[in-house]
N, C-alpha and C positions, 0 to 999 in steps of 0.2 A: 234489224229484222233477221230472225234466225229460222226462216222457213226451210225445211229440208224435205225433199221428195222421198216418200217411202214407197215400197213396192205394192203392198196389199193393204187396203183400208178395211178396218173392222166396222161393222154397221153402226156401232155406238159412237165412233169418233167423228167429230164435227170439223172436218177440214177438206179442202179440195186438192191437197198436194199429194196425190196418189196416182200410180200408174194403173193399178187394177182395184176394183171394188168388190166386196163380197156381196153380190146380188145375183138375181136369176140370169140376167143378160150375160154377165161375165162368166158364170159357171157354164152356161149353155155354149158360149163361144169357145171356151177352153176345151170343153168336152168334144165339140165338133172338130176343133183343130187337132186334138190328140188322136181322135178316131181317124182323121184323114192321114196323119203321119204314120199311124200303125198300118193302115191299108197300103200306103205308099211303100213302106219298108217290106211288107209281105209281098207286094207286087214285084219289087226288085229281086227279092230272094227267089220267088217262083220263076221269074223270067231268066234268072241266072241258071237255075236248075235245068230249064227246058232248052236254053240256047247253048249250054256248054256241051251237050251231047251231040 
């Protein structure tokens, strides 16, 4: 058996051995996660500017 886990599943591939799939749920989840991380980094930078003075 030569199953290997890949990172991203293309919609036309017929297998379950993937971490992420290219569908609406995954895209929405990644978008929310990236937005949260960007807001977190901006918050750290802003708090550093305010509290360093």
